[in-house]
Phi, psi and omega in degrees: 000130180267134176250118181280121182293328180294315178298317181295318177297320180292322177297321179296317180293319180297317181300313181299315178294322180292319178293322179293319179292317180295322178300316178297317179299314181287324179298328179295330180266329190258344181228171175262358176234078182296326178295317176297319178295320179295316178295320179295319176295323175297321179286316182292332182286355173297327171252103191307318179298324177295320174301318179290322175296320179299319178294322179295321177297318179293324180293322183278348177286150182283154179290148178293317183293328184290330178287323179286332177287326182290328181285317185277336183262000000 
């Protein structure tokens, strides 16, 4: 079975961009520094398991807005 390195590279680039975009989107809701969260997700997604674990951590983290609303309300 032949594995095309170009196809593998393209899949890897798409994965990195998707994880980076999802990290930024989740970072907007879950952190106060969404750009840093997106960049960290982009860097960690170079090794796919680290990128997926980072996304799981962001999903499980509480929203930034919900803690301030609970204190004031």
